[in-house]
C-alpha positions as CSV (number, residue, x, y, z in Angstrom):
1,X,2.9,22.1,-3.0
2,X,4.6,19.0,-4.2
3,X,2.3,16.4,-5.9
4,X,4.3,13.5,-4.4
5,X,3.7,14.9,-0.9
6,X,0.0,14.9,-1.5
7,X,0.3,11.2,-2.7
8,X,1.7,10.4,0.7
9,X,-1.1,12.3,2.5
10,X,-3.8,10.6,0.4
11,X,-2.2,7.2,0.9
12,X,-2.2,7.7,4.7
13,X,-5.8,9.0,4.6
14,X,-7.1,6.0,2.7
15,X,-5.1,3.7,5.1
16,X,-6.9,5.3,8.0
17,X,-10.3,4.9,6.3
18,X,-9.6,1.2,5.7
19,X,-8.5,0.7,9.3
20,X,-11.5,2.5,10.7
21,X,-14.1,0.8,8.4
22,X,-12.6,-2.7,8.1
23,X,-10.5,-3.0,11.2
24,X,-7.4,-3.7,9.1
25,X,-5.3,-2.4,6.2
26,X,-5.0,-5.0,3.4
27,X,-1.6,-6.4,2.4
28,X,-2.4,-5.6,-1.2
29,X,-2.8,-1.9,-0.3
30,X,0.5,-2.0,1.7
31,X,2.4,-3.7,-1.2
32,X,1.1,-1.1,-3.6
33,X,2.4,1.6,-1.2
34,X,5.9,0.0,-1.0
35,X,6.0,-0.1,-4.8
36,X,5.0,3.6,-5.0
37,X,7.6,4.4,-2.5
38,X,10.4,2.6,-4.3
39,X,9.4,4.1,-7.6
40,X,9.2,7.6,-6.0
41,X,12.7,7.2,-4.5
42,X,14.3,5.9,-7.7
43,X,12.9,8.8,-9.7
44,X,13.8,11.6,-7.3
45,X,17.0,10.4,-5.7
46,X,20.2,9.2,-7.4
47,X,20.9,5.5,-7.2
48,X,22.1,3.8,-4.9
49,X,21.2,6.5,-2.4
50,X,17.6,6.2,-3.4
51,X,17.5,2.5,-2.7
52,X,19.3,2.9,0.6
53,X,16.7,5.6,1.7
54,X,13.8,3.4,0.7
55,X,15.2,0.3,2.5
56,X,16.3,2.3,5.5
57,X,13.0,4.1,5.8
58,X,11.0,0.9,5.4
59,X,13.1,-1.2,7.8
60,X,13.3,1.4,10.6
61,X,9.7,1.0,11.9
62,X,9.9,-2.8,11.6
63,X,13.1,-2.9,13.7
64,X,12.1,-0.3,16.2
65,X,8.5,-1.7,16.7
66,X,9.2,-5.4,16.6
67,X,9.1,-5.7,20.4
68,X,5.5,-4.2,20.4
69,X,4.4,-6.7,17.8
70,X,6.2,-9.6,19.6
71,X,4.1,-8.9,22.7
72,X,1.0,-8.3,20.5
73,X,0.6,-4.8,21.7
74,X,0.7,-3.4,18.2
75,X,-0.7,-4.9,15.0
76,X,1.4,-5.9,12.1
77,X,-0.7,-3.7,9.8
78,X,0.2,-0.6,11.7
79,X,3.9,-1.4,11.6
80,X,3.6,-2.2,7.9
81,X,1.8,1.2,7.3
82,X,4.7,3.0,9.1
83,X,7.1,0.9,7.0
84,X,5.4,1.9,3.7
85,X,5.5,5.6,4.7
86,X,9.2,5.3,5.7
87,X,9.9,3.8,2.3
88,X,8.1,6.6,0.6
89,X,9.8,9.3,2.6
90,X,13.2,8.0,3.6
91,X,15.0,7.5,6.9
92,X,14.8,10.9,8.5
93,X,11.1,11.4,7.8
94,X,10.4,7.8,8.8
95,X,11.8,8.5,12.2
96,X,9.9,11.8,12.6
97,X,6.6,10.3,11.5
98,X,7.2,7.4,13.9
99,X,7.9,9.6,16.9
100,X,5.0,12.0,16.0
101,X,2.6,9.0,15.6
102,X,3.4,7.8,19.1
103,X,3.0,11.3,20.5
104,X,-0.4,11.7,18.8
105,X,-1.3,8.2,19.9
106,X,-0.4,9.0,23.5
107,X,-2.5,12.2,23.4
108,X,-5.5,10.3,21.9
109,X,-5.0,7.5,24.5
110,X,-5.1,10.0,27.3
111,X,-8.3,11.4,26.0
112,X,-9.8,7.9,25.7
113,X,-8.7,7.0,29.3
114,X,-10.1,10.3,30.6
115,X,-13.5,10.0,28.8
116,X,-14.0,6.4,29.9
117,X,-12.6,7.1,33.3
118,X,-10.6,4.0,33.1
119,X,-7.1,4.9,34.2
120,X,-6.9,2.6,37.2
121,X,-8.6,-0.3,35.3
122,X,-6.1,0.1,32.4
123,X,-3.1,0.1,34.6
124,X,-4.3,-2.9,36.6
125,X,-4.9,-4.7,33.3
126,X,-1.4,-3.9,32.2
127,X,0.2,-5.0,35.5
128,X,-1.7,-8.2,35.3
129,X,-0.6,-8.7,31.6
130,X,3.0,-8.3,32.6
131,X,2.7,-10.5,35.6
132,X,1.1,-13.3,33.5
133,X,3.9,-13.1,30.9
134,X,6.6,-13.3,33.6
135,X,4.9,-16.2,35.3
136,X,4.0,-18.3,32.3
137,X,6.3,-17.0,29.5
138,X,3.3,-17.2,27.1
139,X,2.6,-14.2,24.8
140,X,-1.0,-13.5,24.3
141,X,-2.6,-10.6,22.4
142,X,-3.0,-7.4,24.4
143,X,-6.8,-6.8,23.9
144,X,-8.6,-3.6,24.6
145,X,-12.2,-4.6,24.0
146,X,-12.1,-7.1,26.9
147,X,-11.6,-4.4,29.4
148,X,-14.3,-2.2,28.1
149,X,-12.3,0.3,26.1
150,X,-12.7,1.4,22.6
151,X,-9.5,0.4,20.7
152,X,-7.3,3.1,19.2
153,X,-6.8,2.5,15.5
154,X,-3.2,3.5,15.2
155,X,-3.7,4.6,11.6
156,X,-5.4,7.7,13.0
157,X,-2.3,9.0,14.8
158,X,-0.2,7.9,11.8
159,X,-2.4,10.1,9.6
160,X,-2.1,12.9,12.1
161,X,1.7,12.6,11.9
162,X,1.7,12.7,8.1
163,X,-0.4,15.9,8.2
164,X,2.0,17.5,10.6
165,X,4.9,16.4,8.2
166,X,3.1,17.8,5.2
167,X,2.4,21.1,7.1
168,X,6.1,21.4,7.8
169,X,5.9,20.8,11.5
170,X,9.1,18.7,11.3
């Protein structure tokens, strides 16, 4: 077992704990993660490939998830957490963790919708949200509390994806 892989796992674990207990992941913690990722890449991978892997892995989630942030459907902290992990692991692992996080998030969301029996309410809310945006052109946050659902802290599926990565699932 590689020590640096465990650093990534522990980093993601603590990010999840911060998200669950404080409702956010501090920018200081995220900046620390980017610094660790850059140092890790520069030590392990020859320059300039190391820098390209760091930048590519860090930018990939930001570019791919910007539309969700634009419509306030995903928080900036979650996107930055995925960016930090991408910087630590490089482009290929960044894409894998991103995809696996959304798969785990979908599974958890299905569970939440099923337990709360709120499928139709959630889809009506989403349709109303889209209709209002098309009618007014105004972006508003996409809340979950206002329709009676517990919010999904996305750091949880991100941590699940990191565990799958560490376990060799991808």
